[in-house]
N, C-alpha and C positions, 0 to 999 in steps of 0.2 A: 563359690556361689552359696548363698544362704538357702537352707532347707525350709526356713519359715517364710510364709507369705502373709499378706494382709489378712488372709482368711484363717490363718492358723496361729498368728502371733499372740502371745500372752501379754496382757498389760501388766506392767511392773513399775515399781518405784525407781526413780533416778533416771539417768541417761545411760544409753547402751551403745556399744560399739557396733552391734549388728542385731537384727531381729531374732537371731538364735538365742540371744541373752534375754529377750523380752523387749518391750517397747513401752514408752510412755504414750499417752494419748496423742501428743503432738508428733512423735516419731511415727505413729501409725498414720496420721494424716499425711506425712511426707510420702509414705508408701502408697497411699490411696491416690495421691496427686501425681504419682510417677516420677517423683523427685528423688535425688540421692537421700538415703536414710539419714535423717537429722532431726533434732528437736527445734530447728529454726528453718522450716520450709519457707520458700519464697511466696507461696500462694496463701499462706495463713497470716492474718493480721498479727503483728508482733505483740500487741497489747493482749489480744485474746490468747495467743500462744503462751505468753508469760503467766497469765491467770491459770490456764489449763495445766501448765507444767507444775505450778505450785499446788493446785488442787489435786492433781494426780498423786503427788508425793504425800499429801496430807491424809488422803483417804485410807482407811484400813484396807488391807488386802481383800477382805471379804466383800467390799463394796466397789472396788475399782472397776469391775466388769460393767458397771452402770455407765461408764464413760465411752464405751464402744461407739454409740451413735454420734457422739460429738465429734469424733475424728472426721467423719464424712461431712458433717454440717459446717465445719470451719474451713474446709478446702474452698479456696476462691474468695476468702474474706479479706485478703490483703488489698489495700488500695494501691493502684499503680498510677504514677504521676506522669 
């Protein structure tokens, strides 16, 4: 079991095996949605997720914290057919 939660996880560059290693903004969104830890959560629009993964990785470490609010905003953005 992971010691990190959506309240304590640190945003970091890249993809991660668990929140203990950090999380990208989309991985954090998967945690907020109650989905398995992933950078491709079902509840997040794949286009938005793709943009956010890239943006997350391009931001300097000192600015990545600005993405925390977006993790919550994108939950539920996926269109279901």
